[in-house]
C-alpha positions as CSV (number, residue, x, y, z in Angstrom):
1,M,-0.3,0.0,-0.2
2,I,0.9,3.6,-0.7
3,E,2.2,5.4,2.2
4,E,0.3,8.8,1.2
5,V,-2.8,6.1,1.1
6,R,-2.5,4.7,4.4
7,L,-1.7,8.1,6.0
8,R,-4.7,9.7,4.5
9,E,-6.7,7.0,6.4
10,H,-5.3,7.0,9.4
11,R,-5.8,10.4,9.8
12,L,-9.8,9.4,9.0
13,R,-9.6,6.7,12.0
14,H,-7.5,7.5,14.6
15,N,-5.3,10.8,13.9
16,F,-3.0,10.1,17.2
17,S,-0.7,12.7,18.9
18,S,3.2,12.2,20.1
19,E,1.9,10.7,23.4
20,L,-0.2,7.2,22.0
21,P,-3.2,6.4,24.1
22,W,-2.0,3.4,25.5
23,Q,-4.8,1.4,27.1
24,P,-5.4,0.6,30.0
25,P,-3.6,3.7,31.1
26,T,-1.7,2.5,34.2
27,A,1.6,3.7,34.9
28,G,3.6,0.5,34.5
29,W,1.7,0.0,30.9
30,R,2.4,3.2,29.7
31,R,6.0,2.8,30.6
32,L,6.2,-0.5,29.2
33,W,5.0,0.2,25.8
34,A,6.6,4.0,25.6
35,S,9.8,2.0,26.4
36,R,9.4,-0.6,23.3
37,E,8.1,2.4,21.3
38,A,11.8,3.7,21.5
39,Q,13.3,0.5,21.2
40,L,11.4,0.2,17.5
41,R,13.0,3.5,16.5
42,R,16.1,2.7,16.9
43,L,15.6,-0.5,14.5
44,A,17.5,-0.1,11.4
45,D,15.6,-2.7,9.1
46,V,12.4,-1.1,7.7
47,Q,10.5,-4.2,7.7
48,Q,11.6,-5.2,11.0
49,R,10.3,-1.4,12.2
50,W,7.2,-1.5,10.5
51,D,6.2,-5.5,11.9
52,G,7.1,-4.0,15.1
53,W,4.7,-1.0,15.2
54,T,1.8,-2.8,13.6
55,D,2.3,-5.2,16.9
56,L,2.7,-2.3,18.7
57,M,-0.8,-0.9,17.9
58,Q,-2.3,-4.0,18.1
59,A,-1.4,-5.3,21.5
60,G,-0.3,-1.6,23.5
61,V,-3.3,0.7,22.0
62,L,-6.3,-0.9,20.0
63,V,-7.0,-4.1,21.6
64,P,-9.1,-3.5,24.7
65,N,-8.3,-4.9,28.1
66,F,-10.6,-7.6,29.6
67,T,-9.4,-8.0,32.9
68,R,-7.4,-6.1,35.7
69,L,-3.8,-8.1,35.5
70,G,-4.5,-9.8,32.2
71,F,-3.9,-13.7,33.1
72,S,-4.6,-15.6,35.6
73,R,-3.9,-19.4,37.0
74,A,-6.8,-22.1,37.6
75,P,-7.7,-25.7,38.0
76,T,-8.4,-27.5,34.9
77,P,-11.6,-29.3,35.6
78,P,-10.5,-32.9,36.9
79,A,-12.6,-35.2,34.2
80,L,-11.0,-33.0,31.1
81,H,-7.3,-33.3,32.7
82,R,-7.8,-37.4,33.1
83,K,-9.1,-37.6,29.3
84,L,-6.1,-35.2,28.2
85,R,-3.4,-37.0,30.2
86,A,-4.8,-40.4,28.6
87,A,-4.7,-39.1,25.0
88,L,-0.8,-37.6,25.8
89,D,-0.1,-41.3,27.3
90,A,-1.3,-43.1,24.5
91,G,0.1,-41.0,21.6
92,L,3.6,-39.8,23.3
93,A,5.8,-42.5,22.0
94,H,4.5,-42.1,18.0
95,A,4.0,-38.3,18.1
96,A,5.2,-36.7,14.8
97,E,7.0,-33.5,14.2
98,E,4.7,-30.5,14.1
99,A,4.1,-29.2,10.5
100,L,4.0,-25.3,11.1
101,S,3.3,-22.3,9.5
102,A,6.5,-19.7,8.4
103,H,5.5,-17.9,10.9
104,D,5.4,-20.1,13.7
105,D,8.6,-21.3,12.6
106,L,10.3,-18.6,13.6
107,L,9.0,-18.5,17.1
108,L,9.9,-22.2,18.0
109,R,13.1,-24.1,18.3
110,P,13.6,-26.9,17.8
111,R,10.1,-27.7,16.1
112,P,7.8,-29.4,18.6
113,K,5.8,-33.0,18.7
114,F,2.2,-33.0,17.5
115,I,-0.5,-35.4,19.1
116,S,-3.6,-34.9,16.8
117,Q,-6.7,-35.2,19.0
118,P,-9.5,-32.9,16.9
119,Q,-12.6,-34.7,18.9
120,L,-11.8,-34.2,22.6
121,N,-10.2,-30.8,21.5
122,R,-13.7,-29.6,20.8
123,E,-14.7,-31.2,23.9
124,A,-12.8,-29.2,25.8
125,M,-13.6,-25.8,23.9
126,E,-16.6,-26.6,25.0
127,A,-16.1,-27.4,28.4
128,L,-14.2,-24.7,29.5
129,L,-16.3,-21.9,27.5
130,R,-18.4,-20.8,30.8
131,A,-14.8,-20.5,33.0
132,H,-13.5,-18.2,30.2
133,E,-16.3,-15.9,30.0
134,E,-16.4,-15.6,34.0
135,W,-12.8,-14.9,33.9
136,S,-13.1,-12.5,31.3
137,G,-16.9,-10.7,31.8
138,V,-17.8,-11.0,28.0
139,R,-19.8,-13.4,26.4
140,L,-17.4,-15.6,24.0
141,Q,-17.9,-17.3,20.6
142,P,-15.5,-20.4,21.1
143,V,-12.7,-20.2,17.7
144,T,-10.1,-23.2,17.9
145,A,-8.1,-25.6,20.7
146,Y,-5.1,-26.6,19.2
147,G,-2.8,-29.5,20.3
148,L,-1.7,-31.7,22.0
149,R,1.8,-29.7,21.3
150,V,4.8,-31.5,22.5
151,Y,7.6,-29.5,23.1
152,T,11.0,-31.2,23.7
153,N,14.5,-30.6,25.2
154,G,16.1,-27.3,24.4
155,S,13.2,-26.2,23.2
156,T,12.3,-21.8,23.2
157,L,9.3,-19.5,22.2
158,L,10.1,-15.9,21.7
159,M,8.0,-13.4,23.0
160,H,5.4,-12.6,21.0
161,H,1.4,-12.0,20.4
162,D,-1.2,-14.1,19.4
163,K,-3.3,-13.4,16.0
164,V,-5.3,-10.5,17.0
165,N,-8.7,-11.5,14.3
166,D,-9.7,-14.0,16.9
167,H,-7.2,-15.2,19.3
168,V,-8.4,-13.0,22.2
169,I,-9.4,-14.7,25.3
170,S,-7.4,-17.6,25.8
171,S,-5.6,-20.7,27.9
172,I,-3.2,-22.9,27.7
173,V,-4.3,-26.2,29.4
174,H,-1.1,-27.8,30.7
175,V,-1.5,-31.6,30.4
176,G,2.0,-33.0,31.5
177,H,5.8,-32.5,31.2
178,E,9.1,-34.3,32.3
179,G,11.8,-32.4,33.0
180,G,13.0,-29.3,35.1
181,D,10.6,-26.2,35.4
182,W,9.6,-24.0,32.1
183,P,7.9,-20.8,33.0
184,L,5.5,-19.3,30.5
185,V,6.8,-15.5,30.8
186,I,3.9,-12.8,30.4
187,E,3.5,-9.2,30.8
188,G,1.0,-7.6,33.5
189,F,-1.3,-4.7,32.5
190,D,0.6,-3.2,35.7
191,G,3.6,-3.3,33.5
192,R,5.4,-6.0,35.4
193,T,7.3,-9.5,34.0
194,Y,5.8,-12.2,35.4
195,E,7.1,-16.1,35.3
196,V,4.2,-18.6,35.4
197,E,5.1,-21.9,36.5
198,L,2.2,-24.7,35.7
199,R,1.1,-28.1,37.2
200,P,-0.1,-31.1,35.1
201,G,-3.8,-30.1,35.6
202,E,-3.7,-26.5,35.9
203,M,-4.3,-24.1,33.2
204,L,-3.7,-20.2,32.6
205,F,-6.5,-17.6,31.4
206,Y,-4.4,-15.0,29.4
207,E,-5.7,-12.4,27.0
208,S,-3.5,-13.7,24.0
209,S,-3.5,-11.0,21.2
210,K,-2.6,-8.4,23.8
211,C,-0.3,-9.8,26.8
212,L,3.3,-10.4,25.1
213,H,4.0,-14.1,26.2
214,G,6.4,-16.6,25.5
215,R,8.9,-19.4,27.2
216,P,12.6,-17.6,26.0
217,R,14.1,-19.8,29.0
218,T,15.4,-23.1,27.5
219,F,13.2,-25.8,28.4
220,R,15.6,-28.8,29.8
221,G,14.0,-32.5,29.8
222,R,12.1,-34.9,27.9
223,Y,8.7,-33.4,27.1
224,Y,6.5,-30.4,27.9
225,A,2.8,-30.9,26.7
226,S,-0.4,-28.7,26.4
227,I,-3.1,-27.6,24.6
228,F,-3.9,-24.2,23.4
229,V,-7.9,-22.8,23.7
230,H,-8.6,-19.6,22.0
231,Y,-12.0,-17.6,22.0
232,M,-13.3,-14.3,21.2
233,P,-16.3,-12.3,22.3
234,V,-19.3,-12.8,20.3
235,D,-19.3,-9.0,19.0
236,W,-15.5,-8.8,17.8
237,G,-16.6,-9.3,14.2
238,S,-18.5,-6.1,14.6
239,R,-16.3,-3.8,17.1
240,G,-12.8,-6.2,17.3
241,V,-9.5,-5.3,16.1
242,S,-8.1,-6.5,12.9
243,T,-4.6,-6.6,11.5
244,E,-5.7,-3.8,8.8
245,D,-6.9,-1.6,12.1
246,A,-3.2,-2.3,13.2
247,M,-1.8,-1.2,10.1
248,F,-3.9,2.0,9.7
249,A,-3.4,3.1,13.5
250,V,0.7,3.6,12.8
251,P,1.7,7.1,13.2
252,P,3.4,9.2,10.4
253,S,6.4,9.3,12.8
254,W,7.0,5.7,12.5
255,L,10.0,6.3,10.1
256,Q,11.2,8.9,12.4
257,D,14.8,7.6,14.8
258,E,13.3,10.3,17.4
259,D,9.6,11.6,18.2
260,E,10.5,14.8,20.8
261,G,7.2,14.3,22.4
262,A,7.4,10.7,22.7
263,R,10.8,11.3,24.0
264,A,9.3,14.2,26.6
265,T,6.7,11.4,27.6
266,L,9.1,8.7,28.0
267,E,11.6,10.8,30.6
268,A,8.5,12.0,32.6
269,L,7.8,8.0,33.2
270,G,11.4,8.1,34.9
271,V,12.9,5.9,31.7
272,Q,15.9,7.0,29.4
273,P,15.8,6.0,26.0
274,E,19.5,6.0,25.2
275,A,19.4,2.9,28.5
276,L,16.9,0.4,26.7
277,P,18.4,-2.6,25.6
278,R,18.6,-3.6,21.5
279,L,15.2,-5.2,20.4
280,A,15.2,-7.2,17.0
281,L,12.1,-9.0,15.5
282,A,11.7,-12.3,14.0
283,S,8.4,-11.6,11.9
284,T,6.5,-10.1,14.7
285,A,8.0,-11.6,17.3
286,L,10.6,-10.2,19.6
287,Y,13.7,-10.6,21.1
288,E,16.6,-8.9,22.7
289,P,20.1,-10.4,21.1
290,E,22.2,-8.6,24.0
291,C,20.2,-10.0,27.3
292,E,20.6,-13.3,28.5
293,E,17.6,-15.5,27.4
294,K,17.7,-12.9,24.8
295,W,14.8,-11.2,27.2
296,C,16.1,-8.6,29.7
297,A,13.2,-8.0,31.8
298,L,14.3,-11.7,33.3
299,G,16.7,-10.1,35.3
300,A,13.7,-8.2,37.5
301,S,10.6,-10.9,36.7
302,V,8.0,-12.2,39.2
303,R,8.2,-15.8,39.6
304,L,4.4,-17.4,40.4
305,D,5.3,-20.7,41.8
306,P,1.9,-23.4,42.1
307,P,0.5,-22.8,45.3
308,R,1.5,-25.6,47.6
309,A,-0.7,-28.5,48.4
310,A,-2.7,-27.8,52.1
311,G,0.0,-28.8,54.7
312,A,3.0,-29.3,53.1
313,R,6.3,-28.1,54.2
314,R,9.3,-26.8,52.2
315,G,12.7,-27.8,52.6
316,F,14.4,-29.3,55.6
317,G,11.0,-30.0,57.0
318,A,10.0,-31.6,53.6
319,L,13.0,-33.5,53.8
320,H,12.5,-34.7,57.5
321,D,9.0,-35.8,56.4
322,V,10.3,-37.9,53.6
323,A,13.4,-39.4,55.6
324,A,11.1,-40.8,58.3
325,H,8.9,-42.5,56.0
326,A,11.8,-43.8,53.9
327,R,12.6,-45.3,57.7
328,R,9.0,-46.7,58.2
329,A,8.7,-48.2,54.7
330,Y,12.3,-49.2,54.2
331,P,13.8,-50.5,57.8
332,H,17.1,-51.8,56.3
333,G,19.8,-49.3,56.8
334,W,21.2,-49.2,53.2
335,T,18.2,-48.6,51.4
336,A,16.8,-45.7,54.0
337,A,20.0,-44.0,53.6
338,L,20.1,-44.4,49.9
339,A,16.4,-42.7,49.9
340,L,17.7,-39.8,52.1
341,L,20.7,-38.9,49.4
342,L,18.6,-39.2,46.5
343,V,16.0,-36.7,48.4
344,A,18.6,-34.5,49.9
345,A,20.2,-34.0,46.3
346,Y,16.9,-33.3,44.7
347,C,15.5,-31.0,47.1
348,T,18.9,-28.7,47.3
349,R,18.3,-28.4,43.7
350,R,15.1,-27.0,44.2
351,T,15.8,-24.5,46.9
352,A,18.8,-23.3,44.7
353,F,16.6,-22.6,41.9
354,R,13.7,-20.8,44.1
355,R,16.6,-18.9,45.5
356,A,17.6,-17.7,42.1
357,P,17.6,-13.7,41.4
358,V,14.2,-13.4,39.3
359,G,13.2,-10.0,41.1
360,A,10.1,-10.6,43.6
361,A,9.7,-13.3,46.2
362,S,7.4,-16.2,44.8
363,K,3.7,-16.3,45.3
364,A,0.6,-18.0,44.2
365,L,-1.4,-16.1,41.6
């Protein structure tokens, strides 16, 4: 499209001033997206800059928020989880490599496995509709349920938004994994970056076309399996946001390396543009190549671990409980000692991980 034609349509539809109308207008969200705007203005590649701007307008400005934070953990209905777990167990050994679109192939490394189960996915989408409506506060139309996707050892997933046309209110339904922790990284409407660890039998509601999310940390394990369920508001076709809307919303200044009004806004929010890390894009997925795990905010993320079972103890208390059980179950000294050593090694590893510098103290969502 000729830029002159696009700008004419922009003025008719939007005609934004220097400070873009971020929504929600919380201080943290404004700071997050004004910072990303400054990063985009430093991109030399024009195609990357354009892709980044359309994504910025979609998620930061045009798509409304439906919830306070943008995501929430919940238990999967037990009967549904049992069916999904049975399907995973039956299909894991024979799972084929997933056929990905060119866009998704840029996000995922290595290519995941896939277990096809269309009937069970339709059942899941219908069974979970009411829960998604209650969480989002709007009437929803089912769109698709995808999976089982089975990530394998060494997997990463770049930070991205889902497609805005119909992936609006979504969930990740975690079925099972074998290996280490692999949190979903997601940005909340308070401007903070969260790392959410799911147990098998838990799901995460999230506003998937608005909250940037991914798994930039590397998975270490045999497999990690989930399904992805997507809905859109019933009136999204008439009042919703499309990729065309995002394209026309990009302001005339998108090719400028600096906008004085945008810079003043950012400085008023306490951010110096020169201090921001370098941003790069793969299609519309984002990464910061000079940072650990290619995403700098992990250094100050808020870790949300799964809630503990009632009465559960941690650290040496848990170790004492398990050792006592081992002595009762295995009266022979060498067996109990071996069990104690194995549990001690495992607890030490878990405690060290929990104390890693990931920002605010862990808490349940």
